[in-house]
PDB file as gemmi writes it, atoms N, CA and C in Angstrom:
CRYST1    1.000    1.000    1.000  90.00  90.00  90.00 P 1                      
ATOM      1  N   MET A   1     -15.486  24.070 -24.859  1.00  0.00           N  
ATOM      2  CA  MET A   1     -14.540  23.316 -25.731  1.00  0.00           C  
ATOM      3  C   MET A   1     -13.968  22.172 -24.953  1.00  0.00           C  
ATOM      4  N   SER A   2     -13.963  20.991 -25.485  1.00  0.00           N  
ATOM      5  CA  SER A   2     -13.490  19.786 -24.739  1.00  0.00           C  
ATOM      6  C   SER A   2     -12.223  19.280 -25.407  1.00  0.00           C  
ATOM      7  N   TYR A   3     -11.271  18.936 -24.667  1.00  0.00           N  
ATOM      8  CA  TYR A   3      -9.943  18.309 -25.141  1.00  0.00           C  
ATOM      9  C   TYR A   3      -9.812  16.953 -24.579  1.00  0.00           C  
ATOM     10  N   TRP A   4      -9.003  16.146 -25.180  1.00  0.00           N  
ATOM     11  CA  TRP A   4      -8.687  14.826 -24.684  1.00  0.00           C  
ATOM     12  C   TRP A   4      -8.108  15.009 -23.276  1.00  0.00           C  
ATOM     13  N   GLY A   5      -8.466  14.145 -22.356  1.00  0.00           N  
ATOM     14  CA  GLY A   5      -7.947  14.184 -21.004  1.00  0.00           C  
ATOM     15  C   GLY A   5      -8.646  15.176 -20.058  1.00  0.00           C  
ATOM     16  N   GLN A   6      -9.607  15.919 -20.598  1.00  0.00           N  
ATOM     17  CA  GLN A   6     -10.312  16.879 -19.782  1.00  0.00           C  
ATOM     18  C   GLN A   6     -11.784  16.480 -19.760  1.00  0.00           C  
ATOM     19  N   GLY A   7     -12.521  17.060 -18.804  1.00  0.00           N  
ATOM     20  CA  GLY A   7     -13.906  16.812 -18.714  1.00  0.00           C  
ATOM     21  C   GLY A   7     -14.217  15.688 -17.778  1.00  0.00           C  
ATOM     22  N   GLN A   8     -15.205  14.830 -18.043  1.00  0.00           N  
ATOM     23  CA  GLN A   8     -15.597  13.777 -17.198  1.00  0.00           C  
ATOM     24  C   GLN A   8     -14.555  12.639 -17.170  1.00  0.00           C  
ATOM     25  N   PRO A   9     -14.246  12.111 -15.980  1.00  0.00           N  
ATOM     26  CA  PRO A   9     -13.296  10.993 -15.902  1.00  0.00           C  
ATOM     27  C   PRO A   9     -13.970   9.802 -16.515  1.00  0.00           C  
ATOM     28  N   SER A  10     -13.124   8.916 -17.087  1.00  0.00           N  
ATOM     29  CA  SER A  10     -13.595   7.763 -17.682  1.00  0.00           C  
ATOM     30  C   SER A  10     -14.085   6.743 -16.620  1.00  0.00           C  
ATOM     31  N   LYS A  11     -14.762   5.734 -17.032  1.00  0.00           N  
ATOM     32  CA  LYS A  11     -15.303   4.712 -16.125  1.00  0.00           C  
ATOM     33  C   LYS A  11     -14.099   4.009 -15.400  1.00  0.00           C  
ATOM     34  N   ASP A  12     -13.062   3.678 -16.118  1.00  0.00           N  
ATOM     35  CA  ASP A  12     -11.921   3.046 -15.538  1.00  0.00           C  
ATOM     36  C   ASP A  12     -11.227   3.908 -14.510  1.00  0.00           C  
ATOM     37  N   GLU A  13     -11.113   5.210 -14.777  1.00  0.00           N  
ATOM     38  CA  GLU A  13     -10.544   6.109 -13.804  1.00  0.00           C  
ATOM     39  C   GLU A  13     -11.370   6.219 -12.519  1.00  0.00           C  
ATOM     40  N   SER A  14     -12.694   6.234 -12.727  1.00  0.00           N  
ATOM     41  CA  SER A  14     -13.577   6.300 -11.549  1.00  0.00           C  
ATOM     42  C   SER A  14     -13.448   5.026 -10.733  1.00  0.00           C  
ATOM     43  N   GLU A  15     -13.423   3.884 -11.404  1.00  0.00           N  
ATOM     44  CA  GLU A  15     -13.282   2.607 -10.667  1.00  0.00           C  
ATOM     45  C   GLU A  15     -11.984   2.567  -9.924  1.00  0.00           C  
ATOM     46  N   LYS A  16     -10.860   3.032 -10.543  1.00  0.00           N  
ATOM     47  CA  LYS A  16      -9.593   3.048  -9.900  1.00  0.00           C  
ATOM     48  C   LYS A  16      -9.601   3.933  -8.725  1.00  0.00           C  
ATOM     49  N   ARG A  17     -10.188   5.105  -8.793  1.00  0.00           N  
ATOM     50  CA  ARG A  17     -10.321   6.014  -7.636  1.00  0.00           C  
ATOM     51  C   ARG A  17     -11.145   5.382  -6.501  1.00  0.00           C  
ATOM     52  N   GLU A  18     -12.254   4.741  -6.856  1.00  0.00           N  
ATOM     53  CA  GLU A  18     -13.108   4.089  -5.830  1.00  0.00           C  
ATOM     54  C   GLU A  18     -12.289   2.956  -5.201  1.00  0.00           C  
ATOM     55  N   GLU A  19     -11.538   2.152  -5.932  1.00  0.00           N  
ATOM     56  CA  GLU A  19     -10.715   1.086  -5.362  1.00  0.00           C  
ATOM     57  C   GLU A  19      -9.700   1.694  -4.419  1.00  0.00           C  
ATOM     58  N   GLU A  20      -9.063   2.771  -4.783  1.00  0.00           N  
ATOM     59  CA  GLU A  20      -7.994   3.346  -3.965  1.00  0.00           C  
ATOM     60  C   GLU A  20      -8.636   3.905  -2.682  1.00  0.00           C  
ATOM     61  N   ILE A  21      -9.843   4.503  -2.757  1.00  0.00           N  
ATOM     62  CA  ILE A  21     -10.487   4.984  -1.546  1.00  0.00           C  
ATOM     63  C   ILE A  21     -10.812   3.837  -0.630  1.00  0.00           C  
ATOM     64  N   LYS A  22     -11.269   2.703  -1.166  1.00  0.00           N  
ATOM     65  CA  LYS A  22     -11.562   1.576  -0.338  1.00  0.00           C  
ATOM     66  C   LYS A  22     -10.314   1.015   0.338  1.00  0.00           C  
ATOM     67  N   ARG A  23      -9.157   0.978  -0.387  1.00  0.00           N  
ATOM     68  CA  ARG A  23      -7.936   0.543   0.142  1.00  0.00           C  
ATOM     69  C   ARG A  23      -7.512   1.420   1.324  1.00  0.00           C  
ATOM     70  N   GLN A  24      -7.618   2.720   1.125  1.00  0.00           N  
ATOM     71  CA  GLN A  24      -7.259   3.652   2.180  1.00  0.00           C  
ATOM     72  C   GLN A  24      -8.115   3.511   3.417  1.00  0.00           C  
ATOM     73  N   LEU A  25      -9.404   3.280   3.217  1.00  0.00           N  
ATOM     74  CA  LEU A  25     -10.330   3.054   4.341  1.00  0.00           C  
ATOM     75  C   LEU A  25      -9.917   1.815   5.115  1.00  0.00           C  
ATOM     76  N   LEU A  26      -9.580   0.728   4.368  1.00  0.00           N  
ATOM     77  CA  LEU A  26      -9.188  -0.521   5.004  1.00  0.00           C  
ATOM     78  C   LEU A  26      -7.882  -0.324   5.778  1.00  0.00           C  
ATOM     79  N   LEU A  27      -6.927   0.371   5.168  1.00  0.00           N  
ATOM     80  CA  LEU A  27      -5.664   0.623   5.862  1.00  0.00           C  
ATOM     81  C   LEU A  27      -5.863   1.430   7.129  1.00  0.00           C  
ATOM     82  N   ARG A  28      -6.804   2.348   7.126  1.00  0.00           N  
ATOM     83  CA  ARG A  28      -7.123   3.102   8.371  1.00  0.00           C  
ATOM     84  C   ARG A  28      -7.587   2.184   9.444  1.00  0.00           C  
ATOM     85  N   GLN A  29      -8.256   1.113   9.119  1.00  0.00           N  
ATOM     86  CA  GLN A  29      -8.768   0.185  10.109  1.00  0.00           C  
ATOM     87  C   GLN A  29      -7.647  -0.729  10.647  1.00  0.00           C  
ATOM     88  N   PHE A  30      -6.585  -0.911   9.871  1.00  0.00           N  
ATOM     89  CA  PHE A  30      -5.585  -1.916  10.257  1.00  0.00           C  
ATOM     90  C   PHE A  30      -4.255  -1.291  10.675  1.00  0.00           C  
ATOM     91  N   LEU A  31      -4.021   0.005  10.465  1.00  0.00           N  
ATOM     92  CA  LEU A  31      -2.727   0.637  10.762  1.00  0.00           C  
ATOM     93  C   LEU A  31      -2.899   1.788  11.767  1.00  0.00           C  
ATOM     94  N   THR A  32      -1.946   2.017  12.607  1.00  0.00           N  
ATOM     95  CA  THR A  32      -1.919   3.189  13.442  1.00  0.00           C  
ATOM     96  C   THR A  32      -1.622   4.382  12.604  1.00  0.00           C  
ATOM     97  N   PRO A  33      -1.945   5.588  13.041  1.00  0.00           N  
ATOM     98  CA  PRO A  33      -1.667   6.783  12.188  1.00  0.00           C  
ATOM     99  C   PRO A  33      -0.187   6.869  11.871  1.00  0.00           C  
ATOM    100  N   GLU A  34       0.681   6.557  12.796  1.00  0.00           N  
ATOM    101  CA  GLU A  34       2.146   6.672  12.536  1.00  0.00           C  
ATOM    102  C   GLU A  34       2.573   5.642  11.445  1.00  0.00           C  
ATOM    103  N   ALA A  35       1.998   4.473  11.478  1.00  0.00           N  
ATOM    104  CA  ALA A  35       2.275   3.452  10.449  1.00  0.00           C  
ATOM    105  C   ALA A  35       1.765   3.865   9.081  1.00  0.00           C  
ATOM    106  N   ARG A  36       0.548   4.481   9.064  1.00  0.00           N  
ATOM    107  CA  ARG A  36       0.037   4.933   7.821  1.00  0.00           C  
ATOM    108  C   ARG A  36       0.862   6.032   7.218  1.00  0.00           C  
ATOM    109  N   GLU A  37       1.390   6.898   8.079  1.00  0.00           N  
ATOM    110  CA  GLU A  37       2.276   8.005   7.572  1.00  0.00           C  
ATOM    111  C   GLU A  37       3.582   7.424   6.972  1.00  0.00           C  
ATOM    112  N   ARG A  38       4.120   6.448   7.690  1.00  0.00           N  
ATOM    113  CA  ARG A  38       5.368   5.818   7.174  1.00  0.00           C  
ATOM    114  C   ARG A  38       5.109   5.110   5.819  1.00  0.00           C  
ATOM    115  N   LEU A  39       3.992   4.452   5.732  1.00  0.00           N  
ATOM    116  CA  LEU A  39       3.680   3.748   4.452  1.00  0.00           C  
ATOM    117  C   LEU A  39       3.484   4.748   3.374  1.00  0.00           C  
ATOM    118  N   ARG A  40       2.857   5.872   3.672  1.00  0.00           N  
ATOM    119  CA  ARG A  40       2.680   6.936   2.681  1.00  0.00           C  
ATOM    120  C   ARG A  40       4.031   7.464   2.171  1.00  0.00           C  
ATOM    121  N   ARG A  41       4.988   7.711   3.118  1.00  0.00           N  
ATOM    122  CA  ARG A  41       6.271   8.157   2.717  1.00  0.00           C  
ATOM    123  C   ARG A  41       7.068   7.131   1.896  1.00  0.00           C  
ATOM    124  N   VAL A  42       6.949   5.815   2.318  1.00  0.00           N  
ATOM    125  CA  VAL A  42       7.593   4.798   1.520  1.00  0.00           C  
ATOM    126  C   VAL A  42       6.968   4.791   0.069  1.00  0.00           C  
ATOM    127  N   SER A  43       5.682   4.977  -0.036  1.00  0.00           N  
ATOM    128  CA  SER A  43       5.071   4.923  -1.364  1.00  0.00           C  
ATOM    129  C   SER A  43       5.611   6.029  -2.261  1.00  0.00           C  
ATOM    130  N   LEU A  44       6.072   7.093  -1.712  1.00  0.00           N  
ATOM    131  CA  LEU A  44       6.654   8.150  -2.583  1.00  0.00           C  
ATOM    132  C   LEU A  44       7.951   7.730  -3.207  1.00  0.00           C  
ATOM    133  N   VAL A  45       8.700   6.898  -2.482  1.00  0.00           N  
ATOM    134  CA  VAL A  45      10.034   6.481  -2.906  1.00  0.00           C  
ATOM    135  C   VAL A  45      10.035   5.118  -3.589  1.00  0.00           C  
ATOM    136  N   LYS A  46       9.272   4.204  -3.007  1.00  0.00           N  
ATOM    137  CA  LYS A  46       9.177   2.845  -3.524  1.00  0.00           C  
ATOM    138  C   LYS A  46       7.707   2.396  -3.593  1.00  0.00           C  
ATOM    139  N   PRO A  47       6.998   2.858  -4.634  1.00  0.00           N  
ATOM    140  CA  PRO A  47       5.548   2.557  -4.707  1.00  0.00           C  
ATOM    141  C   PRO A  47       5.272   1.075  -4.825  1.00  0.00           C  
ATOM    142  N   ASP A  48       6.102   0.319  -5.431  1.00  0.00           N  
ATOM    143  CA  ASP A  48       5.801  -1.130  -5.607  1.00  0.00           C  
ATOM    144  C   ASP A  48       5.919  -1.828  -4.225  1.00  0.00           C  
ATOM    145  N   LEU A  49       6.927  -1.466  -3.457  1.00  0.00           N  
ATOM    146  CA  LEU A  49       7.097  -2.042  -2.128  1.00  0.00           C  
ATOM    147  C   LEU A  49       5.941  -1.660  -1.270  1.00  0.00           C  
ATOM    148  N   ALA A  50       5.528  -0.437  -1.229  1.00  0.00           N  
ATOM    149  CA  ALA A  50       4.391   0.014  -0.431  1.00  0.00           C  
ATOM    150  C   ALA A  50       3.120  -0.737  -0.793  1.00  0.00           C  
ATOM    151  N   ARG A  51       2.912  -0.891  -2.100  1.00  0.00           N  
ATOM    152  CA  ARG A  51       1.710  -1.603  -2.616  1.00  0.00           C  
ATOM    153  C   ARG A  51       1.699  -3.007  -2.138  1.00  0.00           C  
ATOM    154  N   ARG A  52       2.854  -3.748  -2.225  1.00  0.00           N  
ATOM    155  CA  ARG A  52       2.908  -5.124  -1.756  1.00  0.00           C  
ATOM    156  C   ARG A  52       2.619  -5.185  -0.231  1.00  0.00           C  
ATOM    157  N   VAL A  53       3.143  -4.275   0.587  1.00  0.00           N  
ATOM    158  CA  VAL A  53       2.897  -4.286   2.000  1.00  0.00           C  
ATOM    159  C   VAL A  53       1.425  -3.973   2.256  1.00  0.00           C  
ATOM    160  N   GLU A  54       0.879  -3.038   1.535  1.00  0.00           N  
ATOM    161  CA  GLU A  54      -0.522  -2.695   1.721  1.00  0.00           C  
ATOM    162  C   GLU A  54      -1.411  -3.933   1.435  1.00  0.00           C  
ATOM    163  N   ASP A  55      -1.068  -4.653   0.375  1.00  0.00           N  
ATOM    164  CA  ASP A  55      -1.830  -5.852   0.018  1.00  0.00           C  
ATOM    165  C   ASP A  55      -1.759  -6.928   1.126  1.00  0.00           C  
ATOM    166  N   ILE A  56      -0.527  -7.068   1.712  1.00  0.00           N  
ATOM    167  CA  ILE A  56      -0.371  -8.052   2.787  1.00  0.00           C  
ATOM    168  C   ILE A  56      -1.237  -7.647   4.003  1.00  0.00           C  
ATOM    169  N   ILE A  57      -1.161  -6.378   4.381  1.00  0.00           N  
ATOM    170  CA  ILE A  57      -1.885  -5.951   5.525  1.00  0.00           C  
ATOM    171  C   ILE A  57      -3.418  -6.053   5.324  1.00  0.00           C  
ATOM    172  N   ILE A  58      -3.837  -5.628   4.155  1.00  0.00           N  
ATOM    173  CA  ILE A  58      -5.280  -5.658   3.878  1.00  0.00           C  
ATOM    174  C   ILE A  58      -5.749  -7.140   3.861  1.00  0.00           C  
ATOM    175  N   GLN A  59      -4.955  -8.030   3.237  1.00  0.00           N  
ATOM    176  CA  GLN A  59      -5.338  -9.436   3.244  1.00  0.00           C  
ATOM    177  C   GLN A  59      -5.426 -10.027   4.652  1.00  0.00           C  
ATOM    178  N   LEU A  60      -4.421  -9.717   5.509  1.00  0.00           N  
ATOM    179  CA  LEU A  60      -4.492 -10.261   6.830  1.00  0.00           C  
ATOM    180  C   LEU A  60      -5.676  -9.683   7.642  1.00  0.00           C  
ATOM    181  N   GLY A  61      -5.966  -8.414   7.436  1.00  0.00           N  
ATOM    182  CA  GLY A  61      -6.991  -7.739   8.152  1.00  0.00           C  
ATOM    183  C   GLY A  61      -8.393  -8.285   7.719  1.00  0.00           C  
ATOM    184  N   VAL A  62      -8.576  -8.427   6.418  1.00  0.00           N  
ATOM    185  CA  VAL A  62      -9.816  -8.913   5.933  1.00  0.00           C  
ATOM    186  C   VAL A  62     -10.124 -10.366   6.342  1.00  0.00           C  
ATOM    187  N   GLN A  63      -9.054 -11.150   6.437  1.00  0.00           N  
ATOM    188  CA  GLN A  63      -9.102 -12.519   6.933  1.00  0.00           C  
ATOM    189  C   GLN A  63      -9.343 -12.626   8.387  1.00  0.00           C  
ATOM    190  N   GLY A  64      -9.237 -11.513   9.121  1.00  0.00           N  
ATOM    191  CA  GLY A  64      -9.444 -11.516  10.558  1.00  0.00           C  
ATOM    192  C   GLY A  64      -8.186 -11.966  11.302  1.00  0.00           C  
ATOM    193  N   ARG A  65      -7.022 -11.930  10.682  1.00  0.00           N  
ATOM    194  CA  ARG A  65      -5.837 -12.434  11.299  1.00  0.00           C  
ATOM    195  C   ARG A  65      -5.031 -11.329  12.022  1.00  0.00           C  
ATOM    196  N   LEU A  66      -5.562 -10.078  12.006  1.00  0.00           N  
ATOM    197  CA  LEU A  66      -4.971  -8.996  12.772  1.00  0.00           C  
ATOM    198  C   LEU A  66      -5.844  -8.780  14.037  1.00  0.00           C  
ATOM    199  N   ASP A  67      -5.265  -8.876  15.200  1.00  0.00           N  
ATOM    200  CA  ASP A  67      -6.047  -8.668  16.452  1.00  0.00           C  
ATOM    201  C   ASP A  67      -5.786  -7.308  17.026  1.00  0.00           C  
ATOM    202  N   HIS A  68      -4.958  -6.507  16.357  1.00  0.00           N  
ATOM    203  CA  HIS A  68      -4.632  -5.163  16.803  1.00  0.00           C  
ATOM    204  C   HIS A  68      -4.193  -4.299  15.618  1.00  0.00           C  
ATOM    205  N   LEU A  69      -4.112  -2.980  15.805  1.00  0.00           N  
ATOM    206  CA  LEU A  69      -3.623  -2.130  14.734  1.00  0.00           C  
ATOM    207  C   LEU A  69      -2.131  -2.405  14.573  1.00  0.00           C  
ATOM    208  N   VAL A  70      -1.641  -2.419  13.359  1.00  0.00           N  
ATOM    209  CA  VAL A  70      -0.214  -2.574  13.070  1.00  0.00           C  
ATOM    210  C   VAL A  70       0.448  -1.318  13.416  1.00  0.00           C  
ATOM    211  N   THR A  71       1.463  -1.380  14.287  1.00  0.00           N  
ATOM    212  CA  THR A  71       2.202  -0.202  14.738  1.00  0.00           C  
ATOM    213  C   THR A  71       3.347   0.177  13.753  1.00  0.00           C  
ATOM    214  N   ASP A  72       3.907   1.310  13.981  1.00  0.00           N  
ATOM    215  CA  ASP A  72       5.019   1.724  13.131  1.00  0.00           C  
ATOM    216  C   ASP A  72       6.210   0.762  13.162  1.00  0.00           C  
ATOM    217  N   SER A  73       6.536   0.291  14.341  1.00  0.00           N  
ATOM    218  CA  SER A  73       7.655  -0.662  14.445  1.00  0.00           C  
ATOM    219  C   SER A  73       7.349  -1.978  13.785  1.00  0.00           C  
ATOM    220  N   GLU A  74       6.102  -2.439  13.899  1.00  0.00           N  
ATOM    221  CA  GLU A  74       5.693  -3.671  13.175  1.00  0.00           C  
ATOM    222  C   GLU A  74       5.763  -3.451  11.656  1.00  0.00           C  
ATOM    223  N   LEU A  75       5.324  -2.294  11.216  1.00  0.00           N  
ATOM    224  CA  LEU A  75       5.338  -1.993   9.810  1.00  0.00           C  
ATOM    225  C   LEU A  75       6.769  -1.938   9.278  1.00  0.00           C  
ATOM    226  N   LYS A  76       7.693  -1.399  10.068  1.00  0.00           N  
ATOM    227  CA  LYS A  76       9.122  -1.386   9.658  1.00  0.00           C  
ATOM    228  C   LYS A  76       9.592  -2.814   9.451  1.00  0.00           C  
ATOM    229  N   SER A  77       9.214  -3.712  10.339  1.00  0.00           N  
ATOM    230  CA  SER A  77       9.586  -5.115  10.230  1.00  0.00           C  
ATOM    231  C   SER A  77       9.019  -5.749   9.000  1.00  0.00           C  
ATOM    232  N   ILE A  78       7.763  -5.489   8.714  1.00  0.00           N  
ATOM    233  CA  ILE A  78       7.128  -6.028   7.549  1.00  0.00           C  
ATOM    234  C   ILE A  78       7.822  -5.521   6.276  1.00  0.00           C  
ATOM    235  N   LEU A  79       8.072  -4.218   6.276  1.00  0.00           N  
ATOM    236  CA  LEU A  79       8.753  -3.640   5.066  1.00  0.00           C  
ATOM    237  C   LEU A  79      10.102  -4.301   4.823  1.00  0.00           C  
ATOM    238  N   ALA A  80      10.876  -4.470   5.917  1.00  0.00           N  
ATOM    239  CA  ALA A  80      12.181  -5.068   5.763  1.00  0.00           C  
ATOM    240  C   ALA A  80      12.091  -6.507   5.231  1.00  0.00           C  
ATOM    241  N   LYS A  81      11.120  -7.300   5.698  1.00  0.00           N  
ATOM    242  CA  LYS A  81      10.987  -8.690   5.277  1.00  0.00           C  
ATOM    243  C   LYS A  81      10.536  -8.752   3.803  1.00  0.00           C  
ATOM    244  N   VAL A  82       9.597  -7.888   3.416  1.00  0.00           N  
ATOM    245  CA  VAL A  82       9.096  -7.855   2.012  1.00  0.00           C  
ATOM    246  C   VAL A  82      10.227  -7.422   1.083  1.00  0.00           C  
ATOM    247  N   GLN A  83      10.964  -6.433   1.529  1.00  0.00           N  
ATOM    248  CA  GLN A  83      12.020  -5.882   0.704  1.00  0.00           C  
ATOM    249  C   GLN A  83      13.145  -6.909   0.479  1.00  0.00           C  
ATOM    250  N   SER A  84      13.478  -7.625   1.574  1.00  0.00           N  
ATOM    251  CA  SER A  84      14.569  -8.575   1.478  1.00  0.00           C  
ATOM    252  C   SER A  84      14.217  -9.782   0.624  1.00  0.00           C  
ATOM    253  N   ARG A  85      12.933 -10.123   0.516  1.00  0.00           N  
ATOM    254  CA  ARG A  85      12.529 -11.260  -0.309  1.00  0.00           C  
ATOM    255  C   ARG A  85      12.771 -10.948  -1.811  1.00  0.00           C  
ATOM    256  N   LYS A  86      12.608  -9.720  -2.157  1.00  0.00           N  
ATOM    257  CA  LYS A  86      12.726  -9.404  -3.558  1.00  0.00           C  
ATOM    258  C   LYS A  86      14.166  -9.231  -3.997  1.00  0.00           C  
ATOM    259  N   GLU A  87      15.020  -8.777  -3.087  1.00  0.00           N  
ATOM    260  CA  GLU A  87      16.420  -8.551  -3.450  1.00  0.00           C  
ATOM    261  C   GLU A  87      17.119  -9.880  -3.725  1.00  0.00           C  
ATOM    262  N   PHE A  88      18.012  -9.912  -4.678  1.00  0.00           N  
ATOM    263  CA  PHE A  88      18.831 -11.126  -4.881  1.00  0.00           C  
ATOM    264  C   PHE A  88      20.193 -10.640  -5.418  1.00  0.00           C  
ATOM    265  N   ARG A  89      21.153 -11.427  -5.191  1.00  0.00           N  
ATOM    266  CA  ARG A  89      22.489 -11.067  -5.637  1.00  0.00           C  
ATOM    267  C   ARG A  89      22.996 -12.045  -6.706  1.00  0.00           C  
ATOM    268  N   ILE A  90      23.714 -11.507  -7.644  1.00  0.00           N  
ATOM    269  CA  ILE A  90      24.293 -12.372  -8.676  1.00  0.00           C  
ATOM    270  C   ILE A  90      25.804 -12.470  -8.333  1.00  0.00           C  
ATOM    271  N   ARG A  91      26.207 -13.689  -8.035  1.00  0.00           N  
ATOM    272  CA  ARG A  91      27.652 -13.856  -7.651  1.00  0.00           C  
ATOM    273  C   ARG A  91      28.548 -13.799  -8.906  1.00  0.00           C  
ATOM    274  N   GLY A  92      29.683 -13.279  -8.682  1.00  0.00           N  
ATOM    275  CA  GLY A  92      30.685 -13.204  -9.710  1.00  0.00           C  
ATOM    276  C   GLY A  92      30.675 -11.891 -10.542  1.00  0.00           C  
ATOM    277  N   LEU A  93      29.734 -11.052 -10.246  1.00  0.00           N  
ATOM    278  CA  LEU A  93      29.692  -9.758 -10.995  1.00  0.00           C  
ATOM    279  C   LEU A  93      30.155  -8.639 -10.088  1.00  0.00           C  
TER     280      LEU A  93                                                      
END                                                                             
C-alpha cells in the first residue's frame, strides 16, 4: 500500500540530496574539522546564516582563492562579518 510522501523519493528530492552531498564534500575540502563542526552547530540555530557562509566559502574555494583550510577562528570571523552585514537598526523605535 502506498501513501503520499512514502515510497520512492521524487526527482526534485533526489537532486536536492545530491546537491547537498556535493556541498558537504566541497566544505570538507575547504574547512578544518573544527570549523565544519562549528558551521554545523550554527546551521541548527541560524540555517540562513550558515548557508550564506557556506556559499561564500565554496565560492572562494572553487575560484581557487583559498590557499589553506579555513580554521575555526577564521570561520568565527567570517560568521561575525556576514551576520553584521544583515543586521540593521531603526532609529527612534
